[in-house]
C-alpha positions, -999 to 999 in steps of 0.1 A, spaced: -464 722 523 -460 690 544 -488 676 565 -464 672 594 -457 709 599 -473 735 622 -482 757 592 -504 730 577 -519 717 609 -527 749 627 -533 773 598 -540 758 564 -561 728 576 -581 748 602 -589 776 576 -598 751 549 -621 731 571 -637 763 584 -645 776 549 -654 741 536 -682 737 562 -696 772 563 -702 774 525 -732 758 509 -726 722 497 -725 732 460 -696 756 469 -674 730 487 -656 719 456 -647 755 448 -632 758 483 -613 725 478 -600 735 444 -588 769 456 -573 754 488 -556 727 469 -540 751 444 -528 773 473 -514 742 490 -495 733 458 -484 769 451 -469 771 486 -443 745 477 -439 749 439 -449 784 430 -448 787 392 -453 749 387 -489 753 397 -493 762 360 -488 725 354 -520 718 374 -540 742 353 -526 727 321 -531 691 332 -567 699 343 -577 716 310 -561 690 287 -574 659 305 -609 675 310 -611 682 273 -598 647 264 -624 630 286 -652 649 268 -638 640 234 -635 603 243 -671 602 254 -683 621 223 -664 597 200 -678 567 218 -714 581 216 -709 584 178 -695 549 174 -661 563 165 -640 538 185 -609 547 165 -612 583 174 -618 575 210 -586 553 211 -566 581 194 -579 606 220 -569 583 249 -535 578 233 -531 616 230 -539 620 267 -514 593 277 -487 608 255 -493 642 270 -491 629 306 -461 607 300 -443 636 281 -449 658 311 -436 632 335 -406 623 313 -395 658 307 -395 669 343 -384 636 359 -362 618 333 -348 644 308 -316 651 329 -312 614 338 -313 604 301 -291 633 290 -265 625 317 -265 588 308 -260 596 272 -232 621 279 -214 595 300 -210 574 269 -200 604 247 -234 613 232 -240 651 237 -270 659 216 -292 661 247 -281 689 271 -285 686 309 -311 713 318 -311 711 355 -349 707 355 -366 710 389 -388 680 397 -423 692 406 -435 677 439 -460 648 434 -458 647 396 -454 609 396 -487 606 415 -510 631 398 -499 623 362 -509 586 369 -542 598 383 -551 620 354 -541 592 329 -566 569 346 -594 594 338 -595 592 301 -589 554 302 -618 549 326 -640 570 304 -630 550 273 -636 517 291 -670 528 303 -660 526 340 -668 563 345 -687 591 328 -669 621 316 -669 650 340 -688 680 325 -679 705 352 -643 717 349 -643 729 385 -653 694 397 -626 679 375 -600 703 388 -610 692 423 -601 656 414 -568 666 398 -556 689 426 -573 673 457 -547 683 484 -550 653 508 -534 630 482 -520 654 456 -483 651 464 -478 616 476 -509 596 469 -525 572 474 -530 571 436 -567 575 432 -583 562 400 -611 584 387 -636 556 386 -631 552 424 -635 589 432 -656 604 404 -690 599 421 -676 613 454 -664 644 436 -699 651 424 -716 642 457 -704 629 491 -717 625 526 -702 644 555 -710 635 591 -697 640 626 -688 603 629 -670 604 596 -651 635 606 -642 620 639 -628 589 623 -609 610 599 -592 628 628 -583 595 644 -568 581 612 -549 614 606 -534 613 641 -523 577 636 -505 587 605 -490 618 621 -477 597 650 -462 572 626 -444 600 608 -432 621 637 -427 596 665 -413 566 646 -402 575 610 -383 606 620 -365 589 649 -353 558 631 -346 580 600 -319 598 621 -303 564 627 -302 556 590 -288 590 582 -259 583 606 -250 551 589 -256 563 554 -232 592 561 -204 569 573 -174 561 552 -174 525 540 -142 519 560 -161 528 592 -189 504 587 -193 469 603 -215 440 592 -238 445 622 -238 483 618 -247 481 581 -276 458 588 -287 481 617 -287 510 593 -308 492 568 -332 480 595 -337 517 605 -344 526 568 -368 496 566 -389 511 594 -384 547 582 -397 542 547 -427 522 559 -438 546 587 -430 576 566 -450 566 536 -478 547 553 -481 575 578 -485 600 550 -511 577 534 -530 574 567 -530 612 570 -543 615 534 -571 590 542 -579 608 574 -581 642 557 -603 627 530 -627 615 556 -628 649 573 -639 663 539 -664 635 532 -642 613 509 -634 576 511 -599 567 499 -588 531 496 -561 521 521 -525 521 506 -508 497 531 -519 465 549 -491 455 573 -466 445 545 -439 435 570 -460 405 582 -458 389 547 -446 354 542 -435 359 506 -424 386 483 -456 380 463 -477 387 495 -455 417 503 -464 434 471 -501 428 477 -497 447 509 -472 475 500 -482 506 481 -514 490 471 -526 519 449 -494 518 427 -495 480 423 -532 481 414 -526 510 389 -499 491 371 -519 459 370 -551 476 356 -534 501 332 -502 483 321 -501 446 329 -536 436 318 -535 458 286 -502 441 277 -520 408 278 -515 398 315 -513 360 318 -536 353 288 -509 347 261 -488 320 276 -460 320 302 -434 336 279 -455 366 273 -465 368 309 -429 369 320 -422 397 295 -453 416 307 -441 413 343 -406 424 333 -421 456 317 -442 462 348 -414 459 373 -390 479 352 -416 506 351 -423 503 388 -386 508 395 -381 538 373 -413 553 385 -397 558 418 -368 578 406 -346 588 377 -316 567 386 -302 533 376 -305 520 412 -343 524 410 -344 504 378 -322 477 395 -345 478 425 -376 471 403 -358 443 384 -346 428 417 -382 423 427 -390 410 392 -364 382 396 -376 374 431 -412 372 420 -403 350 390 -384 326 413 -414 325 436 -439 320 408 -421 291 392 -401 275 421 -408 287 456 -443 299 463 -459 265 469 -430 255 492 -433 288 511 -470 283 516 -463 249 532 -434 260 553 -437 273 589 -448 309 590 -415 320 607 -395 307 577 -416 328 553 -413 359 575 -375 356 578 -371 349 541 -393 378 531 -378 404 554 -342 394 545 -348 401 508 -370 432 515 -342 447 537 -316 441 509 -340 458 485 -342 488 508 -304 492 507 -306 492 469 -335 517 471 -319 541 496 -284 544 482 -284 561 448 -247 561 442 -238 528 425 -202 528 439 -214 534 475 -242 509 471 -219 482 459 -195 489 488 -224 490 514 -237 456 502 -203 441 504 -201 452 540 -236 438 548 -225 404 536 -191 405 553 -170 407 522 -135 423 523 -126 414 559 -148 440 576 -153 436 614 -186 421 627 -194 450 651 -178 479 669 -185 503 697 -205 526 674 -229 497 667 -233 490 704 -240 527 711 -266 531 683 -283 498 692 -286 507 728 -298 542 721 -324 532 695 -335 498 708 -368 511 724 -377 529 692 -369 499 670 -389 476 693 -419 500 692 -416 502 654 -415 464 651 -446 461 672 -464 489 653 -457 473 620 -479 444 630 -517 443 634 -514 433 671 -523 468 685 -553 470 662 -564 435 672 -562 444 710 -581 476 704 -609 458 686 -613 434 715 -622 463 739 -658 471 746 -674 500 727 -674 524 756 -638 515 765 -627 519 729 -643 554 728 -624 564 760 -591 549 749 -594 565 714 -602 600 729 -572 597 753 -548 585 726 -559 612 702 -555 639 728 -521 626 739 -510 621 704 -520 657 696 -500 670 725 -469 649 719 -469 654 681 -473 691 685 -443 692 709 -423 673 682 -435 698 655 -425 728 675 -392 715 688 -381 692 660 -359 703 631 -355 668 615 -387 662 594 -378 647 560 -404 632 537 -390 605 515 -417 603 488 -415 639 480 -385 628 459 -407 607 436 
């Protein structure tokens, strides 16, 4: 089930909120658990069993870790944590990477692993990372083991961020699972944030996504330099507004239910370096890899050589986390190279350079990265990149480029403006009463317009369902 559908918005969400607020407080987690399992079952049917399995195993592991620590058995606690990590990674690797590994081996003549045609459960990359954080946090003393399996199941299956994040670490949510504050103001702010996210998704991401689909479907012989860049520009906006829109909807839904989730994006396209870009893009994933992979590997504490190796591992893992394809690995390593160049050569110079230079530099390399990310066929990717850089005598532009640019220019301009904090800055400058009126009008108008899009629209992809 997708947030940006009439079924979710008018049926599932309304019924869940109604039940959530009419039951006593101690019964709300039960409502959330049942609703979340129904939400996941709607899209995955039998794979809801994975949620039961993951909940039971990680709940048990958390109690075992705490028991071992209480008895001074640190070795046993470490082994239990390792067991939890192995289980979660095995689950992720089987469903997400088995066929990729098997196909890669078969391409070089090794046939001992059959291609199984395994279906990828929605959101598995997100919820396996969340449950892994639980036992690690308990071991580190950052959180207490949860002793109520219904409460723990609520953490694992919480539907606002179950299938596409943000990735919530247990130490950040554990206390809220046990007890949280619900209020009219918090609910209202949740509705506002949800509507912002829904608008990002339906009004911007879906529209520019159609432009990217048009260029992605073109034969390489039909592309021009300007057209190839226009297509990538469209995808640049699509993936940002698609994913940040979903994250906003998750944060908004969380607030409606009394939760506080950390923001997942902070205007990444205003960055003046790749380093800054990754501080602003998919913050929950970057934070997870830093806390649970980079720092345990040694971080920057063992010399520059080891730090470079640690970053190589992190960025290879970041790439392959996004998908079982060589292009995703290349995408992660592409950023590794850029970040190493910045770290040892460019970052000081970029900080001293005019802001415009940093913005142009960053967006150029980010847009090239999105071409690598979006095109999974290596042959087509190579050809597309050649066209982007004018190799092979391709024309600069054609009538198709002029048509698409003219047709989509208002949407692209709106997307460029919405990708900056300018609108939020203007809104904050308004008086309190004016803000309330403007907010009410925008929410009401957004509800009407988005509902019209939901009813009439047929194009409603969600990119991060693939990961």
